Every structure is written in structure tokens, then in C-alpha cells.
C-alpha positions in Angstrom: 174.0 41.3 242.5 175.8 42.8 245.5 179.1 42.3 243.6 178.0 44.2 240.5 176.6 47.0 242.6 179.9 47.3 244.4 181.8 47.2 241.3 179.7 50.0 239.7 180.0 52.1 242.8 183.8 51.8 242.8 183.9 52.7 239.1 181.8 55.8 239.8 184.2 56.7 242.7 187.3 56.4 240.5 185.6 58.4 237.7 184.6 61.1 240.3 188.2 61.1 241.6 189.6 61.7 238.1 187.1 64.4 237.4 187.7 66.3 240.7 190.9 67.4 242.1 192.4 69.5 244.8 190.8 71.0 247.9 188.1 70.7 249.1 187.3 67.4 247.4 190.7 66.0 248.1 189.5 62.7 249.4 188.1 61.9 246.0 187.5 58.2 245.4 188.8 57.2 248.8 186.4 59.4 250.7 183.5 58.3 248.4 184.4 54.6 248.8 184.5 55.1 252.6 180.9 56.4 252.5 179.9 53.4 250.4 181.6 51.2 252.9 179.5 52.6 255.6 176.3 51.4 253.9 174.7 48.2 254.8 176.2 45.4 252.7 178.6 47.7 251.1 181.7 46.4 252.8 180.9 42.7 252.0 180.4 43.7 248.3 183.6 45.8 247.9 185.6 43.3 249.9 185.2 40.8 246.9 186.8 43.2 244.3 189.2 45.3 246.4 191.7 44.7 249.1 190.0 45.7 252.4 193.0 46.8 254.2 193.8 50.0 252.1 195.5 52.3 254.7 198.6 52.4 252.6 196.7 53.3 249.4 194.8 56.0 251.0 197.7 57.5 252.7 199.7 57.1 249.4 197.2 59.2 247.6 196.8 61.9 250.3 200.7 62.4 250.3 201.0 62.3 246.5 198.3 64.9 246.1 199.8 67.0 249.0 203.1 66.9 247.1 201.6 68.1 243.9 202.5 65.0 242.0 200.3 63.3 239.4 200.0 59.5 239.3 202.0 59.4 236.1 204.9 61.5 237.8 205.1 59.3 240.7 204.8 56.1 238.8 207.8 57.1 236.7 209.8 57.9 239.8 209.1 54.6 241.4 209.5 52.6 238.1 205.9 51.1 237.7 202.9 51.8 235.5 200.4 54.5 236.2 197.5 52.0 236.2 199.3 49.7 238.7 199.9 52.7 241.1 196.3 53.7 240.7 195.0 50.3 241.7 197.2 50.4 244.7 195.8 53.6 245.7 192.2 52.3 245.4 192.9 49.1 247.2 192.7 46.7 244.1 196.3 45.7 244.4 198.6 45.1 247.4 201.9 47.0 247.5 205.2 45.2 247.8 207.7 46.2 250.5 210.1 47.4 247.9 207.6 49.6 246.1 206.4 51.0 249.5 210.0 52.0 250.3 210.3 53.9 247.0 207.2 55.6 247.4 208.1 56.6 251.0 211.4 58.0 249.8 210.0 60.0 246.9 207.2 61.5 249.0 209.6 62.1 252.0 207.3 60.3 254.3 210.1 59.4 256.7 208.8 55.8 257.2 205.1 56.8 257.7 204.1 55.0 254.4 206.3 52.0 254.9 204.8 51.5 258.3 201.5 50.8 256.7 202.6 47.9 254.6 200.5 44.9 255.9 202.8 42.4 257.7 200.7 39.3 258.5 203.6 37.6 260.3 203.9 40.1 263.0 200.5 42.1 262.7 202.7 45.2 263.0 200.9 48.3 263.5 202.4 51.7 262.7 202.7 54.2 265.4 204.2 56.9 263.1 201.0 58.0 261.3 199.4 60.6 263.5 197.6 59.0 266.6 198.1 55.5 265.5 197.4 52.5 267.8 201.2 52.1 268.4 202.4 49.7 270.9 199.2 49.9 272.8 197.1 48.3 270.0 199.8 45.6 269.5 199.3 44.6 273.2 195.5 44.3 272.5 196.3 41.9 269.7 198.5 39.8 271.8 196.0 39.8 274.7 193.3 38.8 272.2 195.3 35.9 270.8 196.0 34.6 274.4 192.1 34.1 274.8 192.1 32.0 271.7 189.3 31.0 269.4 188.6 32.0 265.8 185.7 34.3 266.7 188.0 36.2 269.0 190.7 36.4 266.4 188.2 37.6 263.9 186.8 40.3 266.2 190.3 41.4 267.2 191.3 41.7 263.5 188.1 43.7 262.8 188.8 46.0 265.7 192.5 46.5 264.6 191.4 47.2 261.1 188.9 49.8 262.0 191.1 51.5 264.5 194.0 51.7 262.0 191.6 53.2 259.4 190.3 55.7 261.9 193.7 56.9 262.7 194.4 57.4 259.0 191.3 59.5 258.6 192.3 61.6 261.7 195.7 62.3 260.3 194.1 63.4 257.0 191.8 65.7 259.1 188.5 63.8 258.3 187.3 63.7 262.0 183.7 62.6 260.9 185.0 59.5 259.2 187.6 58.9 262.0 184.8 59.1 264.6 182.6 56.8 262.5 185.4 54.2 262.2 186.3 54.6 265.9 182.7 54.0 266.9 182.6 51.0 264.7 185.7 49.7 266.3 184.0 50.2 269.7 180.9 48.3 268.7 183.1 45.2 267.5 184.8 44.9 270.7 181.8 44.7 272.8 183.2 41.8 275.0 186.6 43.5 275.4 186.6 46.5 277.9 190.3 47.2 277.2 189.8 47.4 273.5 186.7 49.5 273.9 188.8 51.9 276.1 191.3 52.2 273.4 188.7 53.2 270.9 187.1 55.8 273.4 190.5 57.4 273.8 190.8 57.8 270.1 187.3 59.5 270.1 188.3 61.7 272.9 191.2 63.1 270.8 188.8 64.9 268.5 188.6 68.7 268.7 185.8 70.2 270.8 184.3 73.6 270.5 186.2 76.1 272.7 184.6 77.0 276.1 182.1 74.2 276.1 181.9 70.7 277.3 181.5 67.6 275.2 178.8 65.7 277.2 178.7 62.6 275.0 182.5 62.0 275.3 182.3 62.5 279.1 179.7 59.8 279.3 181.8 57.4 277.0 184.9 58.0 279.1 183.1 57.3 282.5 181.5 54.1 281.0 184.9 52.9 279.9 186.5 53.6 283.3 183.6 51.7 285.0 183.9 48.7 282.5 187.7 48.4 283.4 186.6 48.0 287.0 189.4 46.6 289.2 191.4 45.0 286.5 194.8 45.0 288.0 196.9 44.5 284.8 199.6 46.9 283.7 197.5 47.5 280.5 194.4 48.4 282.3 196.3 50.8 284.6 197.7 52.6 281.6 194.2 52.8 280.0 192.7 54.3 283.3 195.5 56.9 283.3 194.8 57.9 279.7 191.0 57.9 280.2 191.3 60.1 283.4 193.5 62.5 281.6 191.0 62.9 278.8 188.2 63.2 281.4 190.2 65.9 283.2 190.5 68.0 280.0 187.0 67.6 278.8 185.7 68.8 282.2 188.0 71.7 282.2 186.7 72.9 278.7 184.0 74.8 280.4 184.5 78.6 281.1 181.7 79.0 283.6 179.1 77.0 285.5 176.8 77.7 282.6 178.8 75.7 280.1 180.0 73.0 282.7 178.8 69.4 282.9 176.4 69.6 285.8 178.1 70.3 289.1 181.4 68.9 287.6 183.1 72.1 286.6 186.6 73.0 285.4 188.0 73.0 289.0 187.0 69.2 289.3 188.9 68.7 286.1 192.0 70.4 287.2 192.0 68.3 290.5 191.6 65.2 288.3 194.5 66.2 286.1 196.8 66.7 289.1 195.9 63.4 290.6 196.5 61.6 287.3 199.8 63.3 286.9 200.8 62.0 290.4 199.8 58.5 289.4 201.7 58.7 286.2 205.0 58.6 288.0 203.8 55.4 289.7 201.8 53.6 287.1 203.0 55.1 283.8 206.1 53.5 282.6 205.0 53.5 278.9 205.9 56.4 276.7 202.6 56.3 274.9 200.8 56.6 278.3 203.1 59.4 279.3 202.5 61.3 276.2 198.7 61.0 276.4 198.6 61.9 280.0 200.9 65.0 279.7 199.1 66.2 276.6 195.6 66.0 278.2 196.5 67.0 281.7 198.4 70.1 280.5 195.2 71.3 278.9 193.2 70.1 282.0 195.4 72.4 284.1 195.8 75.2 281.6 193.5 77.6 283.5 194.8 76.5 286.9 198.5 76.4 286.9 201.3 79.0 286.2 203.0 79.6 283.0 206.2 78.2 284.3 204.5 74.9 285.5 202.8 74.6 282.1 206.1 75.0 280.2 207.6 72.3 282.4 204.9 69.9 281.4 205.2 70.8 277.8 208.9 70.1 277.8 208.3 66.7 279.5 205.8 66.0 276.8 208.3 67.0 274.2 210.9 64.5 275.5 208.4 61.6 275.9 207.1 62.2 272.3 210.7 62.1 271.0 211.2 58.7 272.7 207.8 57.4 271.5 208.3 58.5 267.9 204.6 59.3 267.3 204.0 62.2 264.7 200.6 62.9 266.6 202.3 63.5 269.9 205.3 65.3 268.4 203.0 67.8 266.9 201.0 68.3 270.2 204.3 68.7 272.0 205.8 71.2 269.7 202.7 73.4 269.7 202.4 73.1 273.4 206.1 74.2 274.0 205.9 77.0 271.4 202.7 78.5 273.2 204.1 78.2 276.6 207.4 79.7 275.5 205.4 82.7 274.2 203.3 83.1 277.4 206.5 83.1 279.5 207.9 85.9 277.3 210.6 83.6 275.7 209.8 84.9 272.2 213.0 83.9 270.5 212.9 80.5 271.9 209.3 80.3 270.7 210.4 81.2 267.2 212.9 78.2 267.1 210.1 75.9 268.2 207.7 77.4 265.6 210.3 76.5 262.9 210.4 72.9 264.2 206.6 72.8 264.1 206.7 74.1 260.5 209.0 71.3 259.4 206.7 68.8 261.2 203.6 70.2 259.3 205.6 69.8 256.0 206.4 66.2 257.0 202.9 65.2 257.9 201.0 67.3 255.4 197.9 67.0 257.5 195.0 69.5 256.9 194.6 70.4 260.5 198.4 70.6 261.0 198.5 73.0 258.2 195.8 75.1 259.8 197.6 75.2 263.0 200.9 76.2 261.3 199.4 79.0 259.5 197.4 80.2 262.6 200.8 80.3 264.6 202.4 82.0 261.7 199.7 84.6 261.6 200.0 85.1 265.4 203.8 85.8 264.9 203.2 88.0 261.9 200.7 90.2 264.0 203.3 90.4 266.8 206.1 91.6 264.6 204.0 94.0 262.7 203.8 92.2 259.4 200.2 93.1 259.0 199.8 92.8 255.3 201.2 89.2 255.5 198.9 88.3 258.4 195.9 89.7 256.5 196.6 87.5 253.6 195.9 84.5 255.8 193.3 85.9 258.1 191.2 87.6 255.3 192.1 85.1 252.6 192.9 81.5 253.0 191.8 81.2 256.6 188.3 82.1 255.5 188.4 79.3 252.9 189.4 76.8 255.7 186.7 78.0 257.9 184.1 77.8 255.2 185.2 74.3 253.9 186.9 72.4 256.7 183.7 72.1 258.9 181.7 70.8 256.0 184.2 68.6 254.3 186.3 67.4 257.2 183.9 67.5 260.1 186.2 69.9 262.2 184.2 71.7 264.9 183.2 74.9 263.1 183.3 77.1 266.2 186.9 76.1 267.0 188.2 77.4 263.6 185.7 80.3 263.5 186.7 81.8 266.8 190.4 81.5 266.1 190.0 83.4 262.8 187.7 85.9 264.4 190.2 86.6 267.1 193.0 87.2 264.7 190.8 89.3 262.5 189.8 91.4 265.4 193.4 92.0 266.5 194.4 92.9 262.9 191.7 95.5 262.8 192.9 96.9 266.2 196.5 97.1 265.2 195.7 98.9 261.9 193.3 101.3 263.8 190.3 100.0 261.8 188.1 98.9 264.8 185.1 100.6 263.2 185.2 97.9 260.5 184.3 95.4 263.3 181.0 97.0 263.5 180.6 97.9 259.9 181.2 94.4 258.7 178.8 92.7 261.3 181.7 91.0 263.0 180.8 92.7 266.3 177.5 90.6 266.3 179.5 87.6 265.9 181.6 88.7 268.9 178.4 89.3 270.9 177.1 85.7 270.2 180.3 84.3 271.8 179.8 86.3 275.0 179.7 83.1 277.1 183.4 83.2 276.6 184.7 86.1 278.8 187.4 87.1 276.6 184.9 88.1 273.9 183.0 90.3 276.3 186.3 92.1 277.2 187.2 92.4 273.5 183.7 94.0 272.7 184.1 96.5 275.6 187.5 97.5 274.2 186.2 97.9 270.6 183.5 100.2 271.9 185.9 102.4 273.5 188.2 102.5 270.5 185.2 103.5 268.3 184.3 106.4 270.6 181.5 104.6 272.4 183.0 105.1 275.8 179.9 105.2 277.9 178.7 101.8 276.6 182.2 100.4 277.1 182.2 101.6 280.7 178.8 100.0 281.2 180.1 96.8 280.0 183.2 97.0 282.2 181.2 97.6 285.4 178.6 95.0 284.4 181.4 92.4 283.8 182.8 93.0 287.2 179.4 92.6 288.8 178.5 89.4 286.9 181.9 87.8 287.9 181.8 89.0 291.6 184.7 91.4 290.9 186.4 88.8 288.7 186.7 86.3 291.5 185.0 83.7 289.4 187.9 83.8 287.0 190.3 80.8 287.2 193.9 81.8 288.4 195.5 81.4 284.9 194.7 80.4 281.3 191.9 82.3 279.6 191.7 84.7 282.6 195.0 86.4 281.7 194.2 87.7 278.3 190.8 88.7 279.5 192.2 90.7 282.4 194.7 92.4 280.1 192.0 93.4 277.7 189.9 94.9 280.7 193.1 96.8 281.6 193.1 98.2 278.0 189.5 99.2 278.5 190.3 100.9 281.7 193.3 102.8 280.1 191.0 104.0 277.4 188.4 105.3 279.8 191.1 106.9 281.9 192.7 108.7 278.8 189.2 109.9 277.7 188.3 111.3 281.2 185.0 111.5 283.0 184.7 107.9 284.0 186.5 108.1 287.4 183.5 106.7 289.3 183.3 103.6 287.1 187.1 103.1 287.3 187.0 103.2 291.1 184.5 100.3 291.0 186.7 97.9 289.1 190.4 98.9 289.4 191.1 97.3 292.8 189.9 93.9 291.8 191.6 94.1 288.4 194.8 95.0 290.0 194.6 92.3 292.6 193.9 89.6 289.9 196.6 90.7 287.6 199.3 90.9 290.5 199.9 87.2 290.2 201.0 87.5 286.7 203.9 90.0 287.1 207.2 89.7 285.4 207.9 89.1 281.7 204.8 87.1 280.9 202.8 87.8 277.7 199.0 87.4 277.5 198.2 84.8 274.9 194.4 84.8 273.7 193.4 81.4 272.2 195.3 78.2 271.6 196.8 80.1 269.8 195.2 83.2 268.4 196.9 86.5 269.3 199.6 87.9 271.7 197.8 90.7 273.4 200.7 92.1 275.2 202.9 91.8 278.4 201.1 91.5 281.7 203.5 94.1 283.2 202.2 96.7 280.8 198.7 96.0 281.7 199.5 96.3 285.4 201.1 99.7 284.5 197.9 100.8 282.7 195.8 100.1 285.8 198.3 101.7 288.2 198.2 104.9 285.9 194.5 104.9 285.9 194.4 104.6 289.6 196.6 107.8 289.8 200.0 106.2 290.6 202.3 107.2 287.7 205.5 106.1 289.4 204.2 102.7 290.0 203.1 102.5 286.4 206.5 103.5 285.1 208.0 100.8 287.2 205.6 98.2 285.6 206.4 99.7 282.1 210.2 99.2 282.7 209.5 95.4 283.5 207.4 95.2 280.3 210.1 96.4 278.0 212.2 93.1 277.9 209.4 90.8 276.6 208.4 93.1 273.7 211.8 93.9 272.3 211.1 91.7 269.3 207.8 93.7 268.5 207.9 97.2 267.3 204.2 97.7 267.5 204.2 96.6 271.1 207.2 98.8 271.8 205.2 101.8 270.2 202.3 101.2 272.5 204.5 100.8 275.6 206.2 104.1 274.8 202.9 105.9 274.4 201.9 104.6 277.9 205.2 105.7 279.4 204.8 109.1 277.9 201.3 109.3 279.5 202.8 108.4 282.9 205.7 110.8 282.6 203.3 113.7 281.8 201.5 112.9 285.2 204.7 112.5 287.1 206.7 115.2 289.0 210.2 114.0 287.8 212.5 116.6 286.5 212.7 116.6 282.7 209.7 114.3 282.5 207.9 116.4 279.8 211.0 116.3 277.4 211.4 112.5 278.0 207.7 112.1 277.2 207.9 114.0 274.0 210.9 112.0 272.8 209.0 108.7 273.6 206.0 110.0 271.7 207.9 111.0 268.7 209.4 107.5 268.5 206.1 105.9 268.9 204.6 108.1 266.2 207.4 107.1 263.8 206.8 103.4 264.4 203.0 103.9 264.1 203.3 105.5 260.7 205.9 103.0 259.5 203.6 100.0 260.4 200.4 101.4 259.3 198.9 101.8 262.9 196.6 104.7 262.1 194.7 105.1 265.5 198.0 104.8 267.5 199.6 107.5 265.2 196.6 109.8 265.6 196.8 109.5 269.5 200.5 110.0 269.6 200.3 113.2 267.3 197.5 114.5 269.5 199.6 114.2 272.6 202.6 115.9 270.9 200.4 118.7 269.9 199.0 119.2 273.4 202.6 119.1 274.8 203.7 121.8 272.2 200.6 124.1 273.2 201.5 123.7 276.9 
């Protein structure tokens, strides 16, 4: 009876797969079968009619679909029948090594498919598909074998199978299914603390909502560390390093005590990250351990170390990932390097790294990798003034991702939503359409994310840019009061774009006039906090979302609002270098320079200011920056009248 029910379910799955197609139901029969496997008795039933180990088939279908090939087209290219290839995809037939190699070549998988072909003689596990078990899981297999016993071997095989299926789901972007499989692997390894730690590490790699702590994962990590106890083996030492790295990152996700895990706030996470990195040089000889620790500790320290230090860690991660050969860590490394290069003002270097990430995304064809690639591309489009192209993603396909990915692939919705919201906000600002933020209701969404300080700063700026200066000033002063004159900000990370946005608010109030009392309350603290971020740095909001602008320009805006035009001009000169690749940023910088010149006593300052305003006006009109063009034209008119 169970067998017939399983057979009928599989038939319905395949029929649904044939009748559906494309995003968002791209998992088709595979996803449906996985849901059936999750039901009581389902796995026993399907196991009688389908090969249980179908990692190859699921990945083959994912890559074939992503490549836009039909079953018939691929079957012809690899010299087999359509029906046979279909049975391989659904797990009813095992694939031969030769056929797997052909499929791998035709789909340009670069060994990722071939690595999934079962190899009973060596129990080889691929480390090339996403966050695969790699050599670490192979060590678990060997350690399990040394303990002996058929029950141990059976549990070991079950753990390995579930972990590998979870890795495949994670690569495909199905975090819900990956988490279910990792939890099943965790349950199957009840008597093996090292295997359980491996499963917890996989669970810890899932995305979390920004600015908040994942309390459940914190508990699992701590329990795994306690279970490993004083095990002195090399394997246990590596697992402890990796678990502590994840614990450090999860603790540091909080942006205030309100979102922290009890008394364990982000500062404790940063301290743990530093101590884990120190131990890595002693205990971490394995590239997989190094990749995990560098990835997670960099994020754990993101708000507490300089941009230069972060870039050094990113480059170490890139080298370790190249040695390890993991697609998962290669993607993490390339994104980390690109972001840190941008923050350091190395825009052209970041463009080269972004191209490498684009190739990586094309190779892996993962849904989440694709999301990150397009998000990075949109960030660069906004920076370079390609606003129409950026709008195509932000107001088009990104909205589709945000609406469908959380429901279909169990990605934390807030993570995607805040990224898209931030890019939409900046697009409206650059185009001078900030009023649309309030007309469309987006401002309410910004308000709901007020626990994240950067959004509070962004809303204050939006109020000023829509003529609501008094409310913007109230929010600026209130912000300073709530954060004890910004002393509760961390030294780096999210604090930098927040401070730069607040400098923009101060500049808007200064240009408007009449808010001298409010500015006197906040300018000293803002200038002090930004002083540590001088030079050619660029403020990056999100991971990634938008490049707000150079920190030196923000320091100049604050100096100008404080009545120090010569100091402001010095900062503006420093800001010129990191924005040479961005005409919109240069236009804003020239406007700021013109304002400073108009307030200075330098000979010929008025003529120089007029020249800068005319060039800024030309660029603003060329790139469709309506509000900036209006501001430049008004200043030019006032100069002519004078």
C-alpha cells in the first residue's frame, strides 16, 4: 500500500513538473518529492522505486533549467534518450561516470556535476557545490568507520546523505529545505558531537535578518561547543574554531542593546571574533577551517575594525578559498573583497572583482548568487549615474525576487526587502524624486525599520529634501540625544554611512538657514565621530546596498555648517580622488565646493564658484538629477543678482 502511494505521488510530481516551468516553481518535481520525503513513511515508500541518493539528478535539472535547455535538447547533446535523462533527474536511474562527464561539459558545470556521481569505493563527497561537506565530512566518515558496527555505519551514511542533500538545497537557494535536511542530519547524529557540530555549522550559514540576532542559532552553537567539551583532537579543534566564528558573527548582528542577545551584545561578538582569529594561526591548518573562520570573523568585526583591516581579511579569505576550491567560499570571498575595495575608495579594483563575481554567478547559477550579483550591479549603476538601468532592476526584477524568494525559497524576507528599499531610496534621491518616497508609502516602511540607525538618518534626510526641514531638524537632534551624542555607535561598519547621511542632513539645514541652534547641538559630536574616517574612504550602506559618498566630503559638509569654509575646502579636495569615476558624485562635490567658496575670503572665489556651479548644473541635467539641477541653477541666479 505504501509503495503504490509513493508511486502515485511521484507520478503526480512529474506531471506537475511537466505542466509547470520557470521561476518561481523551478524546483518542480524535485521540490515536490522533497516535501513528500519529509512526510512520515514517505522516504521508505519512495526508496523502493527511486534511487535515494539523487543529488546529481536534482543538480542536473537545476543547471539544465538555468541554462535554458529542454530535456530533449540536452539528451541529444549527451547522446541518450529524453526518457532516460528524465529518469536520471528524478532519481529512478543512476548516472554513469561517462554520462555525468558529458552533462558537466555541456552545462559548463566545471566539475560540480561530476563531483556528485556516487562513488561507493571511496565515499567521495564533493566540496565544489556550494557549501559542501568537503574534506571535513570525509573525515567524519573515516572517524565513524573507526568506531565500527553496522548501526554506526548506517547512521553515518544517513548523516552524510542528509548533509549532502542539504548542501544542494542551499546552493539552489532553498534555505527552508536545506535547514530541514540539516536538522534531520543533526538528529541522526545524536551520539556523535563532531557530526552534530558539522550540521550546526551548516545551519549557521543561513541568512539572517539584518540588524537582529538569531537566538535559536545562538543556542544551537553554544550547545555544540559544550558537547565537544575538552576533546583534544585536531578535528574537534577545527570545529570549535568554526563554531566560535559563527557565534561571533551572530552576536554582532545586533545594532543596539534592544536587538542584542541579552547582555551579549555586538562588542562581545567582536572580541570573540578577534580571539578566534588569533587561535586560527595556531589551530587552523585546514583551508576549510580557515575559510569559515575568515568569512564569519570578518563579519563579526565589520562594525569594529578599520576598512583597511577588513580588506586584509577579505584578501586572506580569497587566497584560502582559491586553495580550498569551494564555490561557496569563493563567492563569499569575491563579494567581501569587492565591498571592502569600494569602502576603501578603490573603485576600479572593485570593478575588476565585480567582474570575477559575475563570472562566478554565471558558473554556479544559484538563485541567491544571482540576487547578489544584480544587487552589486545596481549599486555600481547608481554610482556611475546609469539610473535608468538601475531602475530596471530595482523597480522591476528585484521586486519580483523580493515577492517570490521569501515564499518559495525561504530566504529571510527582511534581508531582501531592506536591500531593495535602500536602493529604491537612493535612486529617488539621485533623481530628485524624494517626494515619491512619501507619496508611495515607502516612508512608512523606512519608519518601521527605525531600529536600524541608518534608516532613521535616511528618513531625516528625506524630510529635509522634501521641504520638511523642521521635522528633519527635530529628528537629527533626537537622534543625537537617543544615542548619547552618537557615542553608542560602533567605530566602523554601519556607523559610517549613518554618520555620512547625518552630515547630509546637517548640510541641508545649513543651506536652508534658521537652524543654527540645532546644528550647534550636534555638529561637534558628528565631526568627532567622522574624524576617524578621513582619507579616501567611501561610505557603503548595506552589504551591499548603495555607495552614499566619500567620508571626506561629509567631513567638509560638517565643517562648512560649523562656519569653517577653508577647512571644508581642504576636505573637499581629499574627496575628489575617490569620486573621479562617478559624475553624479562629482556634481554634488562641486556644488559643495561652490558653497564653501562663496563663504570664503579667497581672491577670485566667486568666479571659481560660478564655474563649478555651471559644470555641476550641466552634469545634473545630463544625468536627470532634477533636484540638484534646481539647486545649482538657483545658486547661479543668486550669484548673478549679486
